[in-house]
C-alpha positions as CSV (number, residue, x, y, z in Angstrom):
1,X,2.1,-1.9,-7.4
2,X,5.4,-3.9,-7.3
3,X,6.5,-5.4,-4.1
4,X,8.9,-8.0,-2.8
5,X,7.8,-11.4,-1.4
6,X,9.0,-13.7,1.4
7,X,11.0,-15.6,-1.3
8,X,12.5,-12.3,-2.6
9,X,10.4,-12.5,-5.6
10,X,9.2,-9.2,-7.4
11,X,5.3,-9.3,-7.7
12,X,2.6,-6.8,-8.5
13,X,-0.4,-6.3,-6.0
14,X,-3.3,-3.8,-5.8
15,X,-3.1,-0.8,-3.2
16,X,-7.0,0.1,-2.4
17,X,-7.8,3.2,-0.7
18,X,-11.4,4.7,0.4
19,X,-12.1,8.0,-1.7
20,X,-13.7,10.8,0.0
21,X,-15.6,13.5,-2.1
22,X,-17.4,16.8,-1.4
23,X,-19.7,16.8,-4.5
24,X,-17.0,16.2,-7.3
25,X,-14.2,17.5,-5.3
26,X,-11.7,15.1,-3.6
27,X,-11.3,16.0,0.1
28,X,-8.7,14.6,2.6
29,X,-8.6,11.2,3.1
30,X,-10.8,10.0,5.8
31,X,-8.5,7.3,7.3
32,X,-4.7,6.6,7.1
33,X,-5.2,2.8,6.6
34,X,-5.0,1.2,3.2
35,X,-5.8,-2.0,1.8
36,X,-3.7,-4.4,-0.3
37,X,-4.4,-7.5,-2.5
38,X,-1.4,-9.5,-2.6
39,X,1.0,-11.4,-0.6
40,X,2.4,-9.6,2.6
41,X,5.1,-7.2,1.3
42,X,8.6,-7.8,2.5
43,X,12.2,-6.1,2.9
44,X,15.2,-7.1,1.0
45,X,16.1,-10.1,3.4
46,X,12.4,-11.5,2.9
47,X,11.2,-10.4,6.3
48,X,7.8,-8.9,6.5
49,X,7.5,-4.9,6.5
50,X,6.0,-5.2,10.1
51,X,5.7,-1.4,10.5
52,X,2.6,-1.3,8.3
53,X,1.1,-4.5,9.4
54,X,-2.6,-3.8,10.5
55,X,-4.4,-7.1,10.0
56,X,-5.3,-9.7,7.5
57,X,-8.4,-10.0,5.7
58,X,-10.1,-11.3,2.7
59,X,-12.4,-8.7,1.6
60,X,-13.8,-8.6,-1.9
61,X,-13.8,-5.2,-3.5
62,X,-15.9,-4.8,-6.7
63,X,-16.1,-7.8,-8.9
64,X,-12.6,-9.0,-9.3
65,X,-10.2,-7.8,-6.5
66,X,-9.9,-9.4,-3.1
67,X,-7.9,-7.4,-0.3
68,X,-5.9,-9.7,1.7
69,X,-4.1,-7.1,4.3
70,X,-4.7,-3.8,5.8
71,X,-1.9,-1.6,6.3
72,X,-1.5,1.5,8.8
73,X,1.2,4.1,8.3
74,X,-0.1,7.0,10.3
75,X,1.8,10.3,9.6
76,X,3.2,12.2,12.5
77,X,2.5,14.6,14.1
78,X,-1.0,15.2,12.4
79,X,-2.2,11.5,12.4
80,X,-3.7,12.2,8.8
81,X,-2.7,12.6,5.3
82,X,-3.3,16.0,3.6
83,X,-4.0,14.5,0.3
84,X,-4.5,11.2,-1.5
85,X,-1.1,11.8,-3.4
86,X,0.6,11.9,0.0
87,X,-0.9,8.5,1.1
88,X,-0.5,6.8,-1.8
89,X,2.8,7.8,-2.4
90,X,4.0,7.0,1.0
91,X,2.9,3.5,0.6
92,X,3.7,3.3,-2.8
93,X,7.5,4.2,-1.7
94,X,7.2,1.7,1.3
95,X,6.1,-1.1,-0.8
96,X,8.1,-0.9,-3.9
97,X,11.5,0.3,-1.9
98,X,12.9,-3.3,-1.3
99,X,12.0,-4.1,-5.0
100,X,14.8,-1.9,-6.1
101,X,17.3,-4.3,-4.9
102,X,16.2,-7.1,-7.3
103,X,14.4,-5.0,-10.2
104,X,15.7,-1.6,-10.3
105,X,13.4,-0.8,-13.3
106,X,10.3,-1.8,-11.3
107,X,8.3,1.2,-10.3
108,X,4.6,2.0,-9.0
109,X,5.0,5.3,-10.4
110,X,4.2,5.9,-14.1
């Protein structure tokens, strides 16, 4: 996931979410909160994207990833995302949007 640092550098981090299943079928996300491995993402001017700040953590996920931050972008009016696509696309747009000013070719979407 490309994001912009406080020094206005483009870096890549990892966006992490829980996954809820009913047997082998993905269900609605159980939370609007996401985790992030990387520095705290910033706007084009280097200021932190405060609207998503939920907390700072250092939680190991699996064997190699350490989540550094929790984000909260609760959809209104429902308070929940209907799908993981909606949830992760929302966070991807928020995080990678400022990157476009420095690197128009960088994208979280493949």
